Each structure stands twice: as C-alpha cells, then as structure tokens.
C-alpha angles and dihedrals in degrees: 000000000000113000123221121255090229123092116271115258093248093053094044090051091049092050092046089052091053090049092062108108093004114124109241090203089056090046090051092051093047094046091049091054091048092047091051090053092051092047091053093053099270126131138213092304089102089063099086107143137045088252090054091050093050093047090051092048093048091050102038110022096080095053095040090049091051092052094046091046091053091048093049091046088055091052094049091050093055096035104033092161093060107116108169118189098188130050132195113195108196117203086006100177108179090353098262097146092048091056090050092048091050089056095044097046117039086181093071113110105158125053125189119182124192127195137135096218109099096195093053092046091052090051092047092054092047091051091046090060087074093054126090089203103040099038093107098037119140118232112197118197113226151091116297090231108036101035096043092084090065095052122097118251118261135203090238127027121192129186118180124187094340107101092071091061091067135076117256092258092049090047090060092047091049093048092054093043092051092048090050089054095046111094095183114356145009124199121190122185126191136170113286094246128118087257092051090048090051091053092050091047092052093048091046093052092045095051096042085059087056092053104272122148121215113236096173154053092354120061091211146029093240122115113284108274094212119102131201135308084031119076135178117254140133139216133227119192117206134176120251122222119221090257091049091052091050094049093045092044088233131142103194115088094229140051131213115215115197113203144157126210145170127210114201127189137191093230127047114263115254091223128049105198126182116243125227104233100189140010106293118244107238110202132173093252101034148351116244119200133178107227136184106218137171086268096050133262113345134179105227116205117195113189120219091232088069091072099183095047091043092052089051093047091051087067093054114115132187107279097021123138109232135181113229131177114260 
C-alpha cells in the first residue's frame, strides 16, 4: 500500500489545534530564522522554545513527511514482505518520520523516538496524543550519536534530515551505530542537494562494506554510476494549506521537496528494479527515460508503436521503480 505524501488526518488536526491562537506572523518570522540557520550549516539549536518548535513544525513537517513517505513507499515496493513491529526514529524532531512509518507499516506496534532538542520532543509528544498509533510512543532525550548505543535495537530504523547536522567523523559513527540497531532495515533521508547526495553516498558505501544490501533507490550495491555535475535526487510535490503558505511566505499552492535517501536491508531484495532518475520525456514517437539499472545508467527509449510498453512508460514518474527488459 502506497501512502500519501500529505499529512495524515490525525496529525493535521493536531497541528491545526496548536495553530489556534498562535500568530501566523510570529510563526513566519520564527520559521524564517530557523530556516536561515539550517541553510548556513546550523542545526536545531535555534529551536529553543515551544513557539519555535511549533513554527518549525508548521513550516517543515509537511515537506519532511512527504520525503519520508516517498522513501518508505520505495522500500515497501522492493521489500513487500517487510513487516517491522518496532521503530527507532533517530533525530526525531517533532516525530515526522514516526508518523510516516506508522502509515507505511500497519505492523508497527512500538515506537521509540530519539532527539536532544527538548522543545521538539515536547511538541512531538503533544502531537502524538492525537494519534491512535503513536499515543504510547517513547521519546528519549539525547544526542543522536552518543545516546544511540544505549537504545534497544529495532526492526526498522529511520533517520530523516539529521546526518547533515554532524561532522564527517560523527556521521560515520552514527551510520555504524544505526546499522547496528537495525534488525531488518535502515532508511536515511537527506536534502536533495549535491551535499546531501554526497552524505548518502558515503553512508551507503560504509554500510555496504558492513554487509548491508541496497533496497532503494539503487538496484545494486555497486558504486553510483552518476558523475558530477549530475547527482541523484528525487522530488515530491505536496499541496500547501493557506496557513502553510502564510508561514512560508509563499504564494503558490504547492511545494516541491527535493530529497535523497537510501533504504538498506539485512537480506538481499527479491526484486532489482530500475529507478527513474529524472522526469521522462514524453514525445509523439517515443518516451525517453533516464534509468539507473543493474548495468548502470541507461537511456530507455520506448516507441509508441509498442502500445503496451508505451502505455506503461507513460505512467513512469521521477523516482519510480520500474521493471525493464535486460
């Protein structure tokens, strides 16, 4: 079952409830300050108060949720038999990834969230009160790196938009610690920038060396076949509510979130599907799509005269897993 990129009804209702009586102008100013800090290499240290945490969640939760949802959808497509019962959300912030995982995996029964930011953890627990699935989640205060060693293993470990907050050395320590805690699968999501891609590549290479298999987006464990200035990333479009537009200072009714991810598993995936690396070019005579395959990057051309294949290729979207003939 593919989950929607939009926030679940329970989460949206909880956020709307928190928004009552909260100045949207104040929220916009706070979220702008926090965004500037993130863009200049800062982390969640700027989020000091409950108002800061709410402004951050209102501005960023929808896009973060959409990226995590897309990444988990990719994992469930390649590993449909994966039925995790326990989740560890590393660098959980307001709990965005936990909400997405709860939607993606009905099998999940136990949720552990880990983050050092007290304001975000308070908000996460308040939002979870409105969830039938996350009501009894545990939120452990602590650093994603140092405290992770004390946490129990989980069937599924997720880390969204947290690796980039660490130094290179700490990134390697975190990657190994998360893999150690993952009984079945680890999913890491980062911004879809060249720097985010580089971080995912380094983590991917490090954990393959420790025995990990790549479920998505790559159809192999070989080195990435892309070369600079190209880089692997994906896009998730999501609608913006009126409040979201006001807080973001945006006029368009949608947002495009660029992200990159890797989903790693303990056992090799049963299916090795090619990945659509860019929006396909739909022409009158043929559809041309850039694919990452087990053989490397290929430009697939599907002629219109092959009606069945052409009809299938018309449904391809950037980021999709597709089965192509070798």
